[in-house]
PDB file of N, CA, C and O in Angstrom:
ATOM      1  N   MET A   1      18.798   9.247  -8.737  1.00  0.00           N
ATOM      2  CA  MET A   1      17.496   9.838  -8.984  1.00  0.00           C
ATOM      3  C   MET A   1      16.841  10.300  -7.689  1.00  0.00           C
ATOM      4  O   MET A   1      16.302  11.406  -7.644  1.00  0.00           O
ATOM      5  N   THR A   2      16.871   9.484  -6.630  1.00  0.00           N
ATOM      6  CA  THR A   2      16.154   9.839  -5.408  1.00  0.00           C
ATOM      7  C   THR A   2      17.050  10.467  -4.356  1.00  0.00           C
ATOM      8  O   THR A   2      16.542  11.026  -3.384  1.00  0.00           O
ATOM      9  N   GLY A   3      18.357  10.395  -4.513  1.00  0.00           N
ATOM     10  CA  GLY A   3      19.267  10.885  -3.494  1.00  0.00           C
ATOM     11  C   GLY A   3      19.257  12.385  -3.304  1.00  0.00           C
ATOM     12  O   GLY A   3      19.446  12.859  -2.184  1.00  0.00           O
ATOM     13  N   GLU A   4      19.043  13.146  -4.360  1.00  0.00           N
ATOM     14  CA  GLU A   4      19.098  14.598  -4.269  1.00  0.00           C
ATOM     15  C   GLU A   4      17.743  15.230  -3.970  1.00  0.00           C
ATOM     16  O   GLU A   4      17.620  16.455  -3.973  1.00  0.00           O
ATOM     17  N   ARG A   5      16.746  14.426  -3.716  1.00  0.00           N
ATOM     18  CA  ARG A   5      15.400  14.932  -3.456  1.00  0.00           C
ATOM     19  C   ARG A   5      15.141  15.067  -1.960  1.00  0.00           C
ATOM     20  O   ARG A   5      15.787  14.412  -1.142  1.00  0.00           O
ATOM     21  N   THR A   6      14.189  15.922  -1.620  1.00  0.00           N
ATOM     22  CA  THR A   6      13.757  16.085  -0.238  1.00  0.00           C
ATOM     23  C   THR A   6      12.562  15.167  -0.005  1.00  0.00           C
ATOM     24  O   THR A   6      11.608  15.161  -0.783  1.00  0.00           O
ATOM     25  N   TRP A   7      12.626  14.396   1.074  1.00  0.00           N
ATOM     26  CA  TRP A   7      11.573  13.438   1.389  1.00  0.00           C
ATOM     27  C   TRP A   7      10.842  13.870   2.646  1.00  0.00           C
ATOM     28  O   TRP A   7      11.457  14.342   3.602  1.00  0.00           O
ATOM     29  N   ARG A   8       9.504  13.702   2.641  1.00  0.00           N
ATOM     30  CA  ARG A   8       8.672  13.993   3.807  1.00  0.00           C
ATOM     31  C   ARG A   8       7.975  12.708   4.235  1.00  0.00           C
ATOM     32  O   ARG A   8       7.471  11.950   3.406  1.00  0.00           O
ATOM     33  N   LYS A   9       7.957  12.483   5.529  1.00  0.00           N
ATOM     34  CA  LYS A   9       7.288  11.311   6.072  1.00  0.00           C
ATOM     35  C   LYS A   9       5.808  11.620   6.260  1.00  0.00           C
ATOM     36  O   LYS A   9       5.437  12.748   6.585  1.00  0.00           O
ATOM     37  N   SER A  10       4.986  10.632   6.058  1.00  0.00           N
ATOM     38  CA  SER A  10       3.545  10.791   6.239  1.00  0.00           C
ATOM     39  C   SER A  10       3.225  11.255   7.649  1.00  0.00           C
ATOM     40  O   SER A  10       3.852  10.815   8.613  1.00  0.00           O
ATOM     41  N   THR A  11       2.254  12.141   7.766  1.00  0.00           N
ATOM     42  CA  THR A  11       1.829  12.588   9.093  1.00  0.00           C
ATOM     43  C   THR A  11       1.175  11.461   9.870  1.00  0.00           C
ATOM     44  O   THR A  11       1.095  11.530  11.096  1.00  0.00           O
ATOM     45  N   TYR A  12       0.710  10.439   9.198  1.00  0.00           N
ATOM     46  CA  TYR A  12       0.109   9.286   9.868  1.00  0.00           C
ATOM     47  C   TYR A  12       1.153   8.441  10.594  1.00  0.00           C
ATOM     48  O   TYR A  12       0.792   7.585  11.402  1.00  0.00           O
ATOM     49  N   SER A  13       2.419   8.659  10.324  1.00  0.00           N
ATOM     50  CA  SER A  13       3.475   7.888  10.970  1.00  0.00           C
ATOM     51  C   SER A  13       3.844   8.460  12.331  1.00  0.00           C
ATOM     52  O   SER A  13       4.637   7.863  13.058  1.00  0.00           O
ATOM     53  N   GLY A  14       3.292   9.579  12.675  1.00  0.00           N
ATOM     54  CA  GLY A  14       3.655  10.242  13.919  1.00  0.00           C
ATOM     55  C   GLY A  14       4.753  11.263  13.718  1.00  0.00           C
ATOM     56  O   GLY A  14       5.042  12.049  14.621  1.00  0.00           O
ATOM     57  N   GLY A  15       5.374  11.264  12.535  1.00  0.00           N
ATOM     58  CA  GLY A  15       6.369  12.264  12.193  1.00  0.00           C
ATOM     59  C   GLY A  15       7.717  12.122  12.874  1.00  0.00           C
ATOM     60  O   GLY A  15       8.567  13.001  12.729  1.00  0.00           O
ATOM     61  N   THR A  16       7.940  11.034  13.617  1.00  0.00           N
ATOM     62  CA  THR A  16       9.229  10.863  14.283  1.00  0.00           C
ATOM     63  C   THR A  16      10.191  10.119  13.375  1.00  0.00           C
ATOM     64  O   THR A  16       9.767   9.400  12.469  1.00  0.00           O
ATOM     65  N   THR A  17      11.474  10.288  13.613  1.00  0.00           N
ATOM     66  CA  THR A  17      12.475   9.671  12.755  1.00  0.00           C
ATOM     67  C   THR A  17      12.552   8.163  12.933  1.00  0.00           C
ATOM     68  O   THR A  17      13.045   7.469  12.044  1.00  0.00           O
ATOM     69  N   ASP A  18      12.074   7.632  14.071  1.00  0.00           N
ATOM     70  CA  ASP A  18      12.160   6.185  14.287  1.00  0.00           C
ATOM     71  C   ASP A  18      10.864   5.459  13.948  1.00  0.00           C
ATOM     72  O   ASP A  18      10.781   4.247  14.149  1.00  0.00           O
ATOM     73  N   SER A  19       9.853   6.156  13.443  1.00  0.00           N
ATOM     74  CA  SER A  19       8.610   5.501  13.060  1.00  0.00           C
ATOM     75  C   SER A  19       8.682   5.100  11.586  1.00  0.00           C
ATOM     76  O   SER A  19       9.351   5.751  10.784  1.00  0.00           O
ATOM     77  N   ASP A  20       7.986   4.028  11.249  1.00  0.00           N
ATOM     78  CA  ASP A  20       8.021   3.504   9.886  1.00  0.00           C
ATOM     79  C   ASP A  20       6.716   3.808   9.174  1.00  0.00           C
ATOM     80  O   ASP A  20       5.631   3.608   9.720  1.00  0.00           O
ATOM     81  N   CYS A  21       6.833   4.282   7.980  1.00  0.00           N
ATOM     82  CA  CYS A  21       5.659   4.620   7.188  1.00  0.00           C
ATOM     83  C   CYS A  21       6.127   4.851   5.751  1.00  0.00           C
ATOM     84  O   CYS A  21       7.168   4.340   5.338  1.00  0.00           O
ATOM     85  N   VAL A  22       5.365   5.610   5.012  1.00  0.00           N
ATOM     86  CA  VAL A  22       5.786   5.981   3.669  1.00  0.00           C
ATOM     87  C   VAL A  22       6.318   7.406   3.676  1.00  0.00           C
ATOM     88  O   VAL A  22       5.976   8.221   4.533  1.00  0.00           O
ATOM     89  N   GLU A  23       7.160   7.675   2.699  1.00  0.00           N
ATOM     90  CA  GLU A  23       7.696   9.018   2.504  1.00  0.00           C
ATOM     91  C   GLU A  23       7.376   9.435   1.080  1.00  0.00           C
ATOM     92  O   GLU A  23       7.296   8.601   0.177  1.00  0.00           O
ATOM     93  N   VAL A  24       7.195  10.730   0.892  1.00  0.00           N
ATOM     94  CA  VAL A  24       6.897  11.245  -0.437  1.00  0.00           C
ATOM     95  C   VAL A  24       7.853  12.390  -0.750  1.00  0.00           C
ATOM     96  O   VAL A  24       8.224  13.173   0.125  1.00  0.00           O
ATOM     97  N   SER A  25       8.237  12.467  -2.010  1.00  0.00           N
ATOM     98  CA  SER A  25       9.068  13.561  -2.503  1.00  0.00           C
ATOM     99  C   SER A  25       8.327  14.198  -3.670  1.00  0.00           C
ATOM    100  O   SER A  25       8.056  13.552  -4.682  1.00  0.00           O
ATOM    101  N   LEU A  26       8.005  15.475  -3.509  1.00  0.00           N
ATOM    102  CA  LEU A  26       7.250  16.180  -4.539  1.00  0.00           C
ATOM    103  C   LEU A  26       8.160  17.163  -5.259  1.00  0.00           C
ATOM    104  O   LEU A  26       8.801  18.007  -4.634  1.00  0.00           O
ATOM    105  N   ALA A  27       8.208  17.046  -6.551  1.00  0.00           N
ATOM    106  CA  ALA A  27       8.945  17.976  -7.406  1.00  0.00           C
ATOM    107  C   ALA A  27       8.061  18.176  -8.639  1.00  0.00           C
ATOM    108  O   ALA A  27       6.908  18.582  -8.497  1.00  0.00           O
ATOM    109  N   HIS A  28       8.561  17.907  -9.823  1.00  0.00           N
ATOM    110  CA  HIS A  28       7.718  17.940 -11.022  1.00  0.00           C
ATOM    111  C   HIS A  28       6.877  16.677 -11.128  1.00  0.00           C
ATOM    112  O   HIS A  28       6.002  16.568 -11.987  1.00  0.00           O
ATOM    113  N   ASP A  29       7.159  15.711 -10.233  1.00  0.00           N
ATOM    114  CA  ASP A  29       6.420  14.464 -10.132  1.00  0.00           C
ATOM    115  C   ASP A  29       6.287  14.120  -8.648  1.00  0.00           C
ATOM    116  O   ASP A  29       6.655  14.925  -7.793  1.00  0.00           O
ATOM    117  N   ALA A  30       5.775  12.953  -8.340  1.00  0.00           N
ATOM    118  CA  ALA A  30       5.673  12.494  -6.949  1.00  0.00           C
ATOM    119  C   ALA A  30       6.299  11.115  -6.851  1.00  0.00           C
ATOM    120  O   ALA A  30       5.918  10.196  -7.577  1.00  0.00           O
ATOM    121  N   LEU A  31       7.257  10.978  -5.954  1.00  0.00           N
ATOM    122  CA  LEU A  31       7.866   9.681  -5.687  1.00  0.00           C
ATOM    123  C   LEU A  31       7.455   9.240  -4.294  1.00  0.00           C
ATOM    124  O   LEU A  31       7.406  10.053  -3.372  1.00  0.00           O
ATOM    125  N   VAL A  32       7.161   7.963  -4.137  1.00  0.00           N
ATOM    126  CA  VAL A  32       6.736   7.408  -2.857  1.00  0.00           C
ATOM    127  C   VAL A  32       7.624   6.208  -2.552  1.00  0.00           C
ATOM    128  O   VAL A  32       7.872   5.375  -3.424  1.00  0.00           O
ATOM    129  N   ARG A  33       8.107   6.120  -1.298  1.00  0.00           N
ATOM    130  CA  ARG A  33       8.955   4.996  -0.902  1.00  0.00           C
ATOM    131  C   ARG A  33       8.621   4.565   0.524  1.00  0.00           C
ATOM    132  O   ARG A  33       7.981   5.296   1.279  1.00  0.00           O
ATOM    133  N   ASP A  34       9.061   3.386   0.865  1.00  0.00           N
ATOM    134  CA  ASP A  34       8.913   2.834   2.206  1.00  0.00           C
ATOM    135  C   ASP A  34      10.037   3.397   3.067  1.00  0.00           C
ATOM    136  O   ASP A  34      11.209   3.253   2.717  1.00  0.00           O
ATOM    137  N   SER A  35       9.704   4.031   4.179  1.00  0.00           N
ATOM    138  CA  SER A  35      10.744   4.653   5.005  1.00  0.00           C
ATOM    139  C   SER A  35      11.673   3.629   5.644  1.00  0.00           C
ATOM    140  O   SER A  35      12.798   3.970   6.011  1.00  0.00           O
ATOM    141  N   LYS A  36      11.229   2.378   5.786  1.00  0.00           N
ATOM    142  CA  LYS A  36      12.088   1.334   6.354  1.00  0.00           C
ATOM    143  C   LYS A  36      13.147   0.880   5.356  1.00  0.00           C
ATOM    144  O   LYS A  36      14.159   0.298   5.745  1.00  0.00           O
ATOM    145  N   ASN A  37      12.916   1.146   4.066  1.00  0.00           N
ATOM    146  CA  ASN A  37      13.820   0.702   3.011  1.00  0.00           C
ATOM    147  C   ASN A  37      14.013   1.843   2.017  1.00  0.00           C
ATOM    148  O   ASN A  37      13.587   1.758   0.865  1.00  0.00           O
ATOM    149  N   ALA A  38      14.651   2.895   2.473  1.00  0.00           N
ATOM    150  CA  ALA A  38      14.797   4.108   1.664  1.00  0.00           C
ATOM    151  C   ALA A  38      15.572   3.876   0.370  1.00  0.00           C
ATOM    152  O   ALA A  38      15.403   4.633  -0.586  1.00  0.00           O
ATOM    153  N   SER A  39      16.405   2.860   0.320  1.00  0.00           N
ATOM    154  CA  SER A  39      17.159   2.601  -0.909  1.00  0.00           C
ATOM    155  C   SER A  39      16.457   1.572  -1.791  1.00  0.00           C
ATOM    156  O   SER A  39      17.008   1.149  -2.807  1.00  0.00           O
ATOM    157  N   GLY A  40      15.255   1.171  -1.411  1.00  0.00           N
ATOM    158  CA  GLY A  40      14.503   0.177  -2.182  1.00  0.00           C
ATOM    159  C   GLY A  40      13.725   0.797  -3.321  1.00  0.00           C
ATOM    160  O   GLY A  40      14.021   1.899  -3.781  1.00  0.00           O
ATOM    161  N   ASP A  41      12.730   0.066  -3.759  1.00  0.00           N
ATOM    162  CA  ASP A  41      11.913   0.498  -4.886  1.00  0.00           C
ATOM    163  C   ASP A  41      11.128   1.764  -4.565  1.00  0.00           C
ATOM    164  O   ASP A  41      10.810   2.046  -3.409  1.00  0.00           O
ATOM    165  N   VAL A  42      10.828   2.508  -5.604  1.00  0.00           N
ATOM    166  CA  VAL A  42      10.099   3.776  -5.494  1.00  0.00           C
ATOM    167  C   VAL A  42       8.932   3.745  -6.473  1.00  0.00           C
ATOM    168  O   VAL A  42       9.088   3.330  -7.622  1.00  0.00           O
ATOM    169  N   LEU A  43       7.773   4.183  -6.017  1.00  0.00           N
ATOM    170  CA  LEU A  43       6.635   4.372  -6.918  1.00  0.00           C
ATOM    171  C   LEU A  43       6.702   5.788  -7.469  1.00  0.00           C
ATOM    172  O   LEU A  43       6.908   6.740  -6.716  1.00  0.00           O
ATOM    173  N   ALA A  44       6.529   5.930  -8.772  1.00  0.00           N
ATOM    174  CA  ALA A  44       6.581   7.249  -9.403  1.00  0.00           C
ATOM    175  C   ALA A  44       5.214   7.583  -9.993  1.00  0.00           C
ATOM    176  O   ALA A  44       4.605   6.769 -10.686  1.00  0.00           O
ATOM    177  N   PHE A  45       4.748   8.791  -9.706  1.00  0.00           N
ATOM    178  CA  PHE A  45       3.477   9.291 -10.225  1.00  0.00           C
ATOM    179  C   PHE A  45       3.731  10.595 -10.961  1.00  0.00           C
ATOM    180  O   PHE A  45       4.525  11.422 -10.512  1.00  0.00           O
ATOM    181  N   SER A  46       3.060  10.779 -12.088  1.00  0.00           N
ATOM    182  CA  SER A  46       3.084  12.102 -12.719  1.00  0.00           C
ATOM    183  C   SER A  46       2.304  13.048 -11.814  1.00  0.00           C
ATOM    184  O   SER A  46       1.534  12.597 -10.967  1.00  0.00           O
ATOM    185  N   ALA A  47       2.494  14.344 -11.981  1.00  0.00           N
ATOM    186  CA  ALA A  47       1.774  15.323 -11.166  1.00  0.00           C
ATOM    187  C   ALA A  47       0.257  15.168 -11.313  1.00  0.00           C
ATOM    188  O   ALA A  47      -0.444  15.184 -10.302  1.00  0.00           O
ATOM    189  N   PRO A  48      -0.279  15.018 -12.534  1.00  0.00           N
ATOM    190  CA  PRO A  48      -1.734  14.842 -12.654  1.00  0.00           C
ATOM    191  C   PRO A  48      -2.217  13.543 -11.991  1.00  0.00           C
ATOM    192  O   PRO A  48      -3.282  13.529 -11.374  1.00  0.00           O
ATOM    193  N   ALA A  49      -1.460  12.470 -12.110  1.00  0.00           N
ATOM    194  CA  ALA A  49      -1.855  11.205 -11.483  1.00  0.00           C
ATOM    195  C   ALA A  49      -1.842  11.327  -9.965  1.00  0.00           C
ATOM    196  O   ALA A  49      -2.730  10.793  -9.300  1.00  0.00           O
ATOM    197  N   TRP A  50      -0.849  12.021  -9.400  1.00  0.00           N
ATOM    198  CA  TRP A  50      -0.769  12.219  -7.957  1.00  0.00           C
ATOM    199  C   TRP A  50      -1.970  13.034  -7.458  1.00  0.00           C
ATOM    200  O   TRP A  50      -2.583  12.684  -6.450  1.00  0.00           O
ATOM    201  N   ARG A  51      -2.299  14.112  -8.161  1.00  0.00           N
ATOM    202  CA  ARG A  51      -3.462  14.920  -7.781  1.00  0.00           C
ATOM    203  C   ARG A  51      -4.749  14.099  -7.858  1.00  0.00           C
ATOM    204  O   ARG A  51      -5.620  14.225  -6.998  1.00  0.00           O
ATOM    205  N   SER A  52      -4.865  13.275  -8.867  1.00  0.00           N
ATOM    206  CA  SER A  52      -6.041  12.419  -9.018  1.00  0.00           C
ATOM    207  C   SER A  52      -6.143  11.416  -7.869  1.00  0.00           C
ATOM    208  O   SER A  52      -7.227  11.189  -7.333  1.00  0.00           O
ATOM    209  N   LEU A  53      -5.022  10.823  -7.498  1.00  0.00           N
ATOM    210  CA  LEU A  53      -5.004   9.872  -6.382  1.00  0.00           C
ATOM    211  C   LEU A  53      -5.423  10.566  -5.086  1.00  0.00           C
ATOM    212  O   LEU A  53      -6.251  10.039  -4.343  1.00  0.00           O
ATOM    213  N   LEU A  54      -4.865  11.727  -4.812  1.00  0.00           N
ATOM    214  CA  LEU A  54      -5.209  12.452  -3.586  1.00  0.00           C
ATOM    215  C   LEU A  54      -6.685  12.859  -3.583  1.00  0.00           C
ATOM    216  O   LEU A  54      -7.343  12.817  -2.543  1.00  0.00           O
ATOM    217  N   SER A  55      -7.192  13.248  -4.734  1.00  0.00           N
ATOM    218  CA  SER A  55      -8.599  13.619  -4.840  1.00  0.00           C
ATOM    219  C   SER A  55      -9.487  12.406  -4.586  1.00  0.00           C
ATOM    220  O   SER A  55     -10.504  12.509  -3.900  1.00  0.00           O
ATOM    221  N   TRP A  56      -9.106  11.275  -5.132  1.00  0.00           N
ATOM    222  CA  TRP A  56      -9.868  10.043  -4.946  1.00  0.00           C
ATOM    223  C   TRP A  56      -9.852   9.595  -3.491  1.00  0.00           C
ATOM    224  O   TRP A  56     -10.860   9.101  -2.985  1.00  0.00           O
ATOM    225  N   LEU A  57      -8.717   9.763  -2.811  1.00  0.00           N
ATOM    226  CA  LEU A  57      -8.609   9.371  -1.406  1.00  0.00           C
ATOM    227  C   LEU A  57      -9.418  10.300  -0.505  1.00  0.00           C
ATOM    228  O   LEU A  57      -9.830   9.931   0.595  1.00  0.00           O
ATOM    229  N   GLY A  58      -9.631  11.509  -1.002  1.00  0.00           N
ATOM    230  CA  GLY A  58     -10.480  12.488  -0.377  1.00  0.00           C
ATOM    231  C   GLY A  58     -10.117  12.971   0.931  1.00  0.00           C
ATOM    232  O   GLY A  58     -10.819  13.809   1.496  1.00  0.00           O
TER     233      GLY A  58
END
């Protein structure tokens, strides 16, 4: 499920490959994972839920 997706690291992580933070993959939904454990658990958001979360975070 997550292997064929493109992942982006949070800009708050400094954007370097050796920094640890969260990564997000946006397609028809939004998946979020811990960059230190890329094969671990993933949070899944529907597109409307992801937009709502981002709006709430402001």
